[in-house]
C-alpha positions as CSV (number, residue, x, y, z in Angstrom):
1,X,-67.2,92.6,14.5
2,X,-66.5,90.9,17.5
3,X,-66.2,87.4,15.7
4,X,-63.3,89.3,13.6
5,X,-61.5,90.4,16.3
6,X,-61.5,87.1,17.9
7,X,-60.5,85.1,14.9
8,X,-57.4,87.4,14.8
9,X,-56.6,87.1,17.9
10,X,-56.5,83.2,17.4
11,X,-54.3,83.4,14.8
12,X,-51.7,85.7,16.3
13,X,-51.6,83.4,19.1
14,X,-51.2,80.4,16.9
15,X,-48.0,82.0,15.5
16,X,-46.6,83.4,18.3
17,X,-46.3,80.0,19.8
18,X,-44.9,78.2,16.5
19,X,-42.2,80.8,15.8
20,X,-39.0,79.7,16.5
21,X,-36.9,82.1,19.3
22,X,-34.4,84.4,17.5
23,X,-31.5,82.8,18.7
24,X,-31.1,78.7,21.0
25,X,-32.8,78.8,24.5
26,X,-31.3,75.6,26.3
27,X,-33.4,73.8,29.1
28,X,-31.4,71.4,30.5
29,X,-32.3,69.2,33.5
30,X,-30.1,67.5,35.9
31,X,-30.1,64.4,38.1
32,X,-28.1,63.4,40.9
33,X,-27.6,65.6,44.2
34,X,-26.7,68.9,42.3
35,X,-27.4,71.9,44.9
36,X,-29.6,75.0,44.2
37,X,-27.1,77.5,42.7
38,X,-24.4,75.1,41.2
39,X,-23.0,77.0,38.4
40,X,-23.6,75.8,34.5
41,X,-20.5,77.5,32.5
42,X,-21.6,77.9,28.3
43,X,-18.2,77.5,26.6
44,X,-16.7,78.2,23.0
45,X,-13.5,76.3,21.8
46,X,-11.2,79.6,20.6
47,X,-8.6,79.5,17.6
48,X,-6.2,78.2,19.6
49,X,-8.1,74.9,20.9
50,X,-8.4,76.6,24.4
51,X,-12.2,76.9,26.3
52,X,-13.5,80.1,27.1
53,X,-16.8,81.5,28.7
54,X,-19.8,82.8,26.5
55,X,-22.4,83.1,29.9
56,X,-22.9,81.4,33.2
57,X,-25.8,79.9,34.9
58,X,-27.2,78.6,38.4
59,X,-29.2,74.8,38.6
60,X,-32.4,75.6,40.5
61,X,-34.4,72.2,41.6
62,X,-32.2,70.3,39.3
63,X,-33.1,72.9,36.4
64,X,-31.5,75.2,34.5
65,X,-31.7,77.6,31.3
66,X,-29.9,79.6,29.6
67,X,-30.6,81.7,25.7
68,X,-28.2,83.3,23.2
69,X,-27.8,84.3,19.9
70,X,-27.6,81.7,16.8
71,X,-27.4,83.6,14.0
72,X,-25.8,79.6,12.3
73,X,-25.6,76.7,14.2
74,X,-22.4,76.6,15.8
75,X,-20.8,73.8,19.1
76,X,-21.2,75.0,22.7
77,X,-19.7,73.1,25.3
78,X,-21.8,72.8,28.6
79,X,-20.2,72.1,31.9
80,X,-21.5,72.2,35.1
81,X,-18.8,73.9,38.0
82,X,-16.9,71.1,40.0
83,X,-17.6,68.2,37.8
84,X,-15.9,66.4,35.4
85,X,-17.2,66.5,31.8
86,X,-19.3,68.2,29.3
87,X,-22.7,68.3,26.6
88,X,-21.6,69.2,23.5
89,X,-24.7,70.5,22.2
90,X,-24.9,72.4,19.1
91,X,-26.4,76.1,19.6
92,X,-28.6,77.3,17.1
93,X,-32.5,78.7,16.7
94,X,-35.0,77.1,18.6
95,X,-35.7,75.3,22.2
96,X,-33.1,72.6,23.0
97,X,-33.4,70.2,25.6
98,X,-30.8,68.6,27.4
99,X,-31.0,66.0,30.3
100,X,-28.0,64.5,32.0
101,X,-26.9,62.3,34.9
102,X,-24.4,64.9,36.3
103,X,-21.7,62.7,36.8
104,X,-22.0,61.6,33.0
105,X,-22.1,64.6,31.9
106,X,-21.3,62.5,28.2
107,X,-23.8,61.1,27.9
108,X,-26.3,63.4,28.1
109,X,-29.5,63.6,25.7
110,X,-30.1,66.5,23.7
111,X,-32.6,67.0,21.6
112,X,-35.7,69.4,20.1
113,X,-33.6,71.4,17.2
114,X,-32.5,69.6,13.7
115,X,-29.0,69.8,14.2
116,X,-29.1,68.5,17.6
117,X,-30.5,65.5,16.6
118,X,-28.3,65.0,13.5
119,X,-25.4,65.5,15.7
120,X,-26.7,63.0,18.2
121,X,-27.3,60.2,16.1
122,X,-24.2,60.1,14.8
123,X,-22.4,60.4,18.4
124,X,-24.6,57.4,19.5
125,X,-23.6,55.4,16.0
126,X,-20.2,56.2,16.7
127,X,-20.2,55.4,20.5
128,X,-21.3,51.6,19.7
129,X,-17.8,51.6,17.2
130,X,-15.8,52.8,19.7
131,X,-17.0,51.0,22.1
132,X,-16.1,47.8,20.0
133,X,-13.0,49.0,19.7
134,X,-12.3,49.8,23.4
135,X,-13.2,46.1,24.3
136,X,-11.2,44.6,21.3
137,X,-7.8,46.4,22.5
138,X,-8.9,44.6,26.4
139,X,-9.0,41.7,24.5
140,X,-5.5,42.0,22.5
141,X,-4.1,43.7,26.1
142,X,-5.0,40.2,27.6
143,X,-4.0,37.9,25.1
144,X,-0.6,40.0,24.9
145,X,-0.1,39.4,28.4
146,X,-0.8,35.6,28.2
147,X,1.5,35.7,25.2
148,X,-1.4,34.1,22.8
149,X,0.5,35.5,19.4
150,X,-2.3,33.6,17.5
151,X,-4.7,35.5,18.9
152,X,-3.1,38.9,19.1
153,X,-2.8,39.3,15.2
154,X,-6.5,37.9,14.9
155,X,-7.4,41.0,17.3
156,X,-4.9,43.3,15.3
157,X,-6.4,42.8,11.8
158,X,-10.6,42.8,13.5
159,X,-8.7,46.2,15.0
160,X,-8.0,47.3,11.1
161,X,-10.9,46.1,9.6
162,X,-13.0,48.1,12.7
163,X,-10.9,51.0,11.5
164,X,-12.2,50.7,8.1
165,X,-15.4,50.5,9.2
166,X,-15.5,53.7,11.1
167,X,-14.3,55.8,8.5
168,X,-16.6,54.7,5.8
169,X,-18.9,55.1,8.8
170,X,-18.4,58.8,9.0
171,X,-18.0,59.0,4.8
172,X,-21.2,58.1,4.6
173,X,-22.7,59.6,7.5
174,X,-21.6,63.0,5.8
175,X,-22.7,62.0,2.3
176,X,-25.8,61.6,3.8
177,X,-26.2,64.5,6.2
178,X,-25.3,67.0,3.9
179,X,-27.7,69.5,6.5
180,X,-25.7,68.6,9.3
181,X,-23.0,71.0,10.8
182,X,-21.2,67.8,12.5
183,X,-20.9,66.9,8.5
184,X,-18.5,69.9,8.4
185,X,-16.9,69.3,11.4
186,X,-16.2,65.5,10.1
187,X,-14.9,67.1,7.0
188,X,-13.0,69.2,8.7
189,X,-10.8,66.9,11.1
190,X,-10.2,64.6,7.7
191,X,-8.5,67.6,6.3
192,X,-7.1,68.6,9.2
193,X,-5.4,64.7,9.9
194,X,-5.0,63.9,6.2
195,X,-7.5,61.1,6.0
196,X,-9.5,63.0,3.5
197,X,-7.7,63.6,0.0
198,X,-8.3,67.2,-0.9
199,X,-10.6,66.7,-4.2
200,X,-12.8,63.6,-2.4
201,X,-13.3,66.9,0.6
202,X,-14.2,69.4,-1.7
203,X,-17.0,67.2,-3.4
204,X,-18.3,66.6,0.3
205,X,-17.9,70.5,0.8
206,X,-20.1,71.1,-2.1
207,X,-22.5,68.9,-1.4
208,X,-23.2,70.9,1.6
209,X,-26.8,73.1,2.3
210,X,-25.7,76.7,1.9
211,X,-26.7,77.5,5.5
212,X,-24.2,74.8,6.5
213,X,-21.4,76.3,4.6
214,X,-22.2,79.2,6.3
215,X,-21.4,77.8,9.4
216,X,-17.2,78.3,10.9
217,X,-16.4,74.5,10.5
218,X,-17.5,74.8,6.6
219,X,-15.6,78.2,6.3
220,X,-12.4,76.6,7.6
221,X,-13.2,73.5,5.3
222,X,-12.5,76.4,2.6
223,X,-9.2,77.5,4.1
224,X,-7.9,74.1,4.5
225,X,-8.5,73.3,0.9
226,X,-6.4,76.3,-0.6
227,X,-3.8,75.5,1.5
228,X,-4.1,71.9,0.1
229,X,-3.8,72.9,-3.7
230,X,-1.5,75.4,-2.8
231,X,0.9,72.2,-1.5
232,X,0.0,70.8,-4.4
233,X,0.9,73.4,-7.1
234,X,4.2,73.2,-5.3
235,X,4.9,70.0,-4.7
236,X,4.2,69.7,-9.1
237,X,7.7,71.4,-8.7
238,X,9.6,68.9,-7.2
239,X,7.1,65.5,-8.5
240,X,9.4,62.7,-10.1
241,X,10.2,63.8,-13.8
242,X,10.4,67.9,-12.9
243,X,13.5,69.7,-13.3
244,X,14.5,70.6,-9.8
245,X,14.1,74.3,-8.8
246,X,17.8,76.0,-8.8
247,X,18.4,77.4,-4.9
248,X,21.7,78.8,-2.8
249,X,22.7,79.1,0.5
250,X,25.3,79.6,3.2
251,X,27.8,77.1,3.4
252,X,29.4,76.6,6.6
253,X,32.7,79.1,6.0
254,X,30.6,81.5,4.9
255,X,30.0,81.3,1.6
256,X,27.3,81.4,-0.6
257,X,26.6,78.1,-3.4
258,X,24.1,77.3,-5.6
259,X,22.8,73.9,-6.6
260,X,23.9,74.4,-10.2
261,X,27.3,75.2,-8.5
262,X,27.1,71.7,-7.1
263,X,25.7,69.1,-9.1
264,X,27.2,66.5,-10.7
265,X,26.4,63.7,-12.9
266,X,23.9,62.5,-10.5
267,X,23.6,64.7,-7.7
268,X,21.4,64.1,-4.2
269,X,19.6,67.0,-2.2
270,X,19.8,65.9,1.6
271,X,17.5,67.2,3.3
272,X,18.9,66.6,6.9
273,X,19.7,68.1,10.7
274,X,21.8,67.0,13.9
275,X,19.0,66.8,15.8
276,X,17.4,64.2,13.3
277,X,17.9,60.5,14.1
278,X,17.0,58.6,11.6
279,X,19.0,61.2,9.6
280,X,22.5,60.2,12.0
281,X,21.6,56.4,11.5
282,X,21.3,56.7,7.6
283,X,24.5,59.0,7.3
284,X,27.0,56.3,7.3
285,X,25.2,54.6,4.0
286,X,25.4,57.6,2.6
287,X,28.8,58.0,3.5
288,X,29.8,54.6,2.0
289,X,27.9,55.5,-0.9
290,X,29.1,59.3,-1.6
291,X,33.2,57.8,-1.2
292,X,32.3,54.8,-3.6
293,X,31.0,56.8,-6.4
294,X,32.1,60.8,-5.6
295,X,35.1,59.7,-8.7
296,X,32.4,58.3,-11.0
297,X,30.0,61.6,-10.6
298,X,28.0,61.6,-7.4
299,X,27.8,64.7,-6.2
300,X,26.0,65.5,-2.7
301,X,24.5,68.9,-1.7
302,X,23.1,68.6,2.3
303,X,20.7,70.9,3.7
304,X,20.7,71.3,7.1
305,X,17.3,72.6,8.9
306,X,19.6,73.0,12.4
307,X,18.8,76.7,14.4
308,X,22.6,76.3,15.7
309,X,25.7,76.6,13.8
310,X,28.2,74.9,15.9
311,X,25.9,72.0,16.2
312,X,25.3,71.6,12.2
313,X,29.5,71.8,11.9
314,X,29.7,69.8,14.7
315,X,27.4,66.7,12.8
316,X,29.2,67.4,9.5
317,X,32.7,67.1,11.2
318,X,31.0,64.0,13.8
319,X,29.9,61.8,10.9
320,X,32.5,62.8,8.2
321,X,30.1,64.2,5.9
322,X,33.0,65.2,3.4
323,X,30.3,66.9,0.4
324,X,28.5,70.1,0.0
325,X,26.2,71.9,2.4
326,X,24.4,74.5,3.3
327,X,22.3,75.9,6.2
328,X,20.2,78.9,6.7
329,X,19.9,77.8,10.5
330,X,16.6,78.3,10.2
331,X,14.8,74.4,11.0
332,X,11.6,74.0,8.9
333,X,11.7,77.6,7.8
334,X,14.5,77.2,5.7
335,X,13.7,79.2,2.3
336,X,14.8,75.9,0.2
337,X,12.9,73.4,2.4
338,X,9.9,75.3,1.8
339,X,10.8,75.3,-2.2
340,X,11.0,71.8,-1.9
341,X,7.8,70.9,0.3
342,X,10.0,69.2,2.7
343,X,7.6,68.6,6.2
344,X,9.6,66.0,7.5
345,X,13.5,64.5,7.3
346,X,15.7,62.6,6.2
347,X,14.4,63.7,2.6
348,X,16.3,63.2,-0.5
349,X,15.8,64.4,-4.1
350,X,17.7,62.4,-7.0
351,X,19.1,64.3,-10.1
352,X,20.6,63.2,-13.2
353,X,23.4,65.3,-15.3
354,X,20.2,67.6,-16.3
355,X,18.9,68.2,-12.8
356,X,15.7,66.2,-13.5
357,X,14.2,64.7,-10.8
358,X,14.7,60.9,-11.1
359,X,13.5,59.5,-7.2
360,X,13.1,60.6,-4.2
361,X,13.5,59.6,-0.4
362,X,15.1,56.4,-1.3
363,X,17.7,55.2,2.0
364,X,19.9,51.9,2.2
365,X,20.3,49.6,-0.3
366,X,17.6,51.3,-2.4
367,X,19.5,54.5,-2.8
368,X,23.0,52.2,-3.8
369,X,21.1,50.7,-6.5
370,X,19.7,53.8,-7.8
371,X,23.0,55.8,-7.7
372,X,24.9,52.5,-9.6
373,X,22.0,52.5,-11.9
374,X,22.4,56.3,-12.9
375,X,25.9,56.2,-13.5
376,X,26.2,53.0,-15.6
């Protein structure tokens, strides 16, 4: 009986030693004249990209320990009071070891759990490429100051190649590490910066492991993909070959004018604003084209994204824009701008006599050439 009890005790002891903590336990070691009682702040980033504290502890004899819940992997930021920089750590179930020099927190070593190993493998490779980029930029600056144009051009090409290499490195890292939180973060960044097409992002998201799909970055990816699909669907209504959606809006004299009422044999829908410098620079060219082709059937309807009525009216008068105008004075919240998926101005849509969009965003000689072609 004693032998049986002893065996059970050994088994229970082994299980207890091998079981993971319910949350994360972060054991930190700091070197470099760190006083006892120095505060350590553990922070997260909110939806507005602002840090907020989730816990604090203090350093004793160069060491600290802090723990917290970790239902799914999540990024936390480790700050030391009155010290610049921070260390990124993936909070996940298990014991995490952090070692850093007090004045070099950005270069801390973190290990002990799967996510942190993946994350810091990425950081190490990423830093090597970033160091190359900084070196090229320094050389380019020196060559530029000395007037060595050939070297500047050569370094510019080298930098462009490195940028492409960095992009491919990140894409390959995501594909090779579908079980990494950093992969979800990179997909999210690629979508938000429009560096990754939604179709490619969807494939990479689909390849993520079930655990990673439960994380906040992965959930944000889904939201971004849904928004991208909505934009694409909306954009189909204003692609070349589509019939331009009808709309109406208030004119400068307070009347209501629709697109159908303003159309000619050829019609330009011109999204602009008094505050938009590129719009104002292009206006003289549009005036010249309108004066030349209006009698042959060219009509223009200007949709202003101004906020102030006086600015809108003054710009019409100053630039001698003698065509039709409408505006809700609602900036980029303008219903017509949203209908046409306009996110930047100037933006133009050229319609044929049937209201079909035949060209978009032409300026200067290209615009006149297209108008001339359509009216012949």
